[in-house]
N, C-alpha and C positions, 0 to 999 in steps of 0.2 A: 525516655526512649524517642518520643517523637518531638524533642527539641528541634527547632528550625524547619520542621517539615510543615508543608503546605497540603491541605487535604482538599481534594477535589471530588465531588460526587458526579458520576456520568450515569445517566440511565441506559439500560439496555435497550429501550424500545426506541430511543433517538438516535445513539450512535452503536454500531456493532461492535462485538468485543474484540474482533480483529483490528478496527481502525484505533480502538483505545490503545492496543499493544503497540501498533505501528506509531503513533503519535508519541508515547513513552520511549519507543526505541529510539526515535529521531532525537531525544534529548539527553540520552546515556552519557554523552561527553560531558554535559553541562549540568547534569543532576543525578542524585541518587534517587532511585524509583523503587516503590514496590505496591502491591496491590491487596485489596481485600475484596471478595467477590459475594454476593448473595444473587438470588433469582431475579431481582429488580434492578439492581444497579451494582456498579464498581467504584470502589474508593479507591483514587490513585493518591500516594503520598509523594509528594517531591520536596526535595531539598537541594538547593544549589551548591555546587562542589566548590565554588568560590565564594559564596556566602552573599554575593551581590546581584547576581542575574535574577531577573523577573521570571522565573520557570513557569509560573501559573499562566501568565499570557502567552509565553512560548508554547505551552502545551495547547492551550484552546486554538492558538493559530494554526498549529500543526493537526489537530483533531479535525477542525472545520474544513481545512485544505483536503486532507485525505478522504474525508466523507464526501466532499464534493467531487473530487477525482475519481471514486468509486462509483457514485451515482452517474457521472457523464460517462464513465466508462462503459457500464452495464446499458445506459441508453444507446449507446452508439456501436454495441457489440454487433448487431445486424449489419450496419453500414460497413463496418470492418471486414465482416465474412464476406459481403458481397464485393468489396474491392479486391480482396485476396484471391477470390474466385475469378475475377475478372482478369486480373494480371496473369493468374495461371493459364488461364483459357488462351490469352492472347500471347503468351510466350512460348506456346506449343506444347504444353504439359499434358501428357496422356497417361492417366492413371493405370491404363492396362497395358501400357508399354513396358517391358522388362529391363531394356538396358537404358542407361542414363544418357541423356542428350546433353553434350558439352561443347560450348562453342570452340573449343580450341582443338577439336579432335580426339582421337585415341592415342593415349600416351604409349600403347605396345607397338604403333606402327613403325 
């Protein structure tokens, strides 16, 4: 049953389950994927569809890239929020105003 499948063991305390799923999803066009999970780790089974592609290295590349993206995104969340607030304040946005301000005027005129 597991002929041609490469098995990768990923520990849950190092990589969140969402990141493992996202990395596997990125390889769906190139490989067959299935999982076995328990409390401590996830086993990812990969087999290339063409029989030649090195899906193990591709999986690890995706896993590391997605984990770093998630880490950087969470670290910069406060900065992003402050920038969005600044843009809305300088654009004349007023959350208490009922009508929508549009630069092209009212289309009913």
